[in-house]
C-alpha atoms as a printed R data frame, in Angstrom:
   type eleno elety resid chain resno       x       y       z
1  ATOM     1    CA   MET     A     1  26.274 -18.790  -5.038
2  ATOM     2    CA   PHE     A     2  22.940 -17.443  -6.333
3  ATOM     3    CA   ASN     A     3  21.183 -20.943  -5.406
4  ATOM     4    CA   TYR     A     4  21.363 -19.903  -1.832
5  ATOM     5    CA   MET     A     5  19.478 -16.603  -2.419
6  ATOM     6    CA   VAL     A     6  16.461 -18.310  -4.629
7  ATOM     7    CA   GLN     A     7  14.204 -18.958  -1.412
8  ATOM     8    CA   THR     A     8  14.792 -15.607  -0.114
9  ATOM     9    CA   LEU     A     9  13.915 -13.939  -3.592
10 ATOM    10    CA   VAL     A    10  10.742 -16.198  -3.913
11 ATOM    11    CA   VAL     A    11   9.436 -15.130  -0.384
12 ATOM    12    CA   GLY     A    12  10.141 -11.399  -1.209
13 ATOM    13    CA   GLY     A    13   8.609 -11.711  -4.365
14 ATOM    14    CA   LEU     A    14   5.312 -13.276  -3.112
15 ATOM    15    CA   ILE     A    15   5.206 -10.872  -0.165
16 ATOM    16    CA   ALA     A    16   5.726  -7.831  -2.579
17 ATOM    17    CA   THR     A    17   2.731  -9.443  -4.697
18 ATOM    18    CA   ILE     A    18   0.429  -9.770  -1.928
19 ATOM    19    CA   VAL     A    19   1.140  -6.269  -0.948
20 ATOM    20    CA   PHE     A    20   0.588  -5.013  -4.399
21 ATOM    21    CA   VAL     A    21  -2.501  -6.803  -4.785
22 ATOM    22    CA   ALA     A    22  -3.953  -5.364  -1.427
23 ATOM    23    CA   ALA     A    23  -2.947  -1.921  -2.493
24 ATOM    24    CA   PHE     A    24  -4.649  -2.218  -5.656
25 ATOM    25    CA   ALA     A    25  -7.801  -3.567  -4.054
26 ATOM    26    CA   SER     A    26  -8.112  -0.862  -1.559
27 ATOM    27    CA   GLU     A    27  -7.753   2.008  -4.260
28 ATOM    28    CA   GLY     A    28 -10.709   3.216  -6.013
29 ATOM    29    CA   ARG     A    29 -10.436   1.584  -9.501
30 ATOM    30    CA   GLY     A    30  -9.260  -1.875  -8.134
31 ATOM    31    CA   ARG     A    31 -12.029  -1.733  -5.516
32 ATOM    32    CA   ARG     A    32 -14.652  -1.277  -8.344
33 ATOM    33    CA   VAL     A    33 -12.752  -4.088 -10.341
34 ATOM    34    CA   VAL     A    34 -12.816  -6.300  -7.111
35 ATOM    35    CA   ARG     A    35 -16.548  -5.915  -6.514
36 ATOM    36    CA   ILE     A    36 -17.399  -6.506 -10.122
37 ATOM    37    CA   LEU     A    37 -15.267  -9.866  -9.678
38 ATOM    38    CA   LEU     A    38 -17.139 -10.594  -6.820
39 ATOM    39    CA   GLY     A    39 -20.362  -9.850  -8.134
40 ATOM    40    CA   ALA     A    40 -21.285  -7.126  -5.609
41 ATOM    41    CA   GLU     A    41 -21.551  -4.419  -8.369
42 ATOM    42    CA   GLU     A    42 -22.637  -4.484 -12.014
43 ATOM    43    CA   ARG     A    43 -20.764  -3.509 -14.848
44 ATOM    44    CA   ARG     A    44 -22.030  -0.318 -16.354
45 ATOM    45    CA   PRO     A    45 -20.733   1.469 -19.541
46 ATOM    46    CA   VAL     A    46 -18.594   4.240 -19.153
47 ATOM    47    CA   ARG     A    47 -20.498   7.608 -19.403
48 ATOM    48    CA   GLU     A    48 -17.315   9.676 -19.485
49 ATOM    49    CA   HIS     A    49 -16.298  11.628 -22.684
50 ATOM    50    CA   LEU     A    50 -12.653  11.536 -22.211
51 ATOM    51    CA   PHE     A    51 -12.043  13.549 -25.461
52 ATOM    52    CA   ASP     A    52 -14.350  16.329 -25.171
53 ATOM    53    CA   GLU     A    53 -13.531  19.858 -25.213
54 ATOM    54    CA   ILE     A    54 -13.623  21.847 -22.177
55 ATOM    55    CA   GLU     A    55 -14.038  25.588 -21.393
56 ATOM    56    CA   ARG     A    56 -10.643  27.126 -20.366
57 ATOM    57    CA   PRO     A    57  -9.705  30.754 -19.611
58 ATOM    58    CA   GLU     A    58  -7.601  32.695 -21.991
59 ATOM    59    CA   ALA     A    59  -3.880  32.043 -21.847
60 ATOM    60    CA   THR     A    60  -1.929  35.012 -20.238
61 ATOM    61    CA   LEU     A    61   1.791  35.517 -19.970
62 ATOM    62    CA   ASP     A    62   1.248  38.221 -17.111
63 ATOM    63    CA   VAL     A    63   1.197  35.898 -14.108
64 ATOM    64    CA   VAL     A    64   2.788  38.361 -11.880
65 ATOM    65    CA   GLY     A    65   0.222  41.118 -12.504
66 ATOM    66    CA   GLU     A    66  -2.659  38.687 -12.402
67 ATOM    67    CA   LEU     A    67  -1.524  37.341  -8.748
68 ATOM    68    CA   GLY     A    68  -1.213  40.932  -7.930
69 ATOM    69    CA   ARG     A    69  -4.696  42.016  -8.682
70 ATOM    70    CA   GLU     A    70  -5.880  38.931  -6.951
71 ATOM    71    CA   THR     A    71  -3.969  39.572  -3.675
72 ATOM    72    CA   ALA     A    72  -4.185  43.481  -3.536
73 ATOM    73    CA   SER     A    73  -7.288  43.317  -1.282
74 ATOM    74    CA   LEU     A    74  -5.520  41.004   1.417
75 ATOM    75    CA   PRO     A    75  -4.497  42.789   4.404
76 ATOM    76    CA   THR     A    76  -0.263  43.316   4.756
77 ATOM    77    CA   VAL     A    77   1.328  43.096   8.049
78 ATOM    78    CA   THR     A    78   3.565  46.051   9.017
79 ATOM    79    CA   MET     A    79   5.747  46.576  12.380
80 ATOM    80    CA   ARG     A    80   4.423  49.234  14.379
81 ATOM    81    CA   HIS     A    81   7.633  50.540  15.670
82 ATOM    82    CA   ALA     A    82  11.339  49.714  15.121
83 ATOM    83    CA   PRO     A    83  13.052  48.535  18.287
84 ATOM    84    CA   ALA     A    84  15.114  51.296  19.844
85 ATOM    85    CA   GLN     A    85  18.265  48.985  20.244
86 ATOM    86    CA   PRO     A    86  19.242  45.825  18.715
87 ATOM    87    CA   ALA     A    87  18.968  42.863  21.229
88 ATOM    88    CA   ARG     A    88  22.538  41.642  22.863
89 ATOM    89    CA   HIS     A    89  23.418  38.219  23.609
90 ATOM    90    CA   ARG     A    90  25.470  37.124  26.337
91 ATOM    91    CA   ALA     A    91  28.794  35.574  25.381
């Protein structure tokens, strides 16, 4: 019974592989790999320092207070007046 599906699975696998390769080649790193393989771009050494220390702000547990201080200067929206009577809907 599985023998009947082999051709369908092979075709599906080929299509999936083609789509995967195309997506990889269109993504940033994949595009660079393709350019290197085609000779359009030279290999250059990695200049990123992946494990360097970076400056970070001090940790605080007062998240709500911090957000409140940042948003305190924003204008607030208030209703000018309350409606006299509630709206009635026809039944």
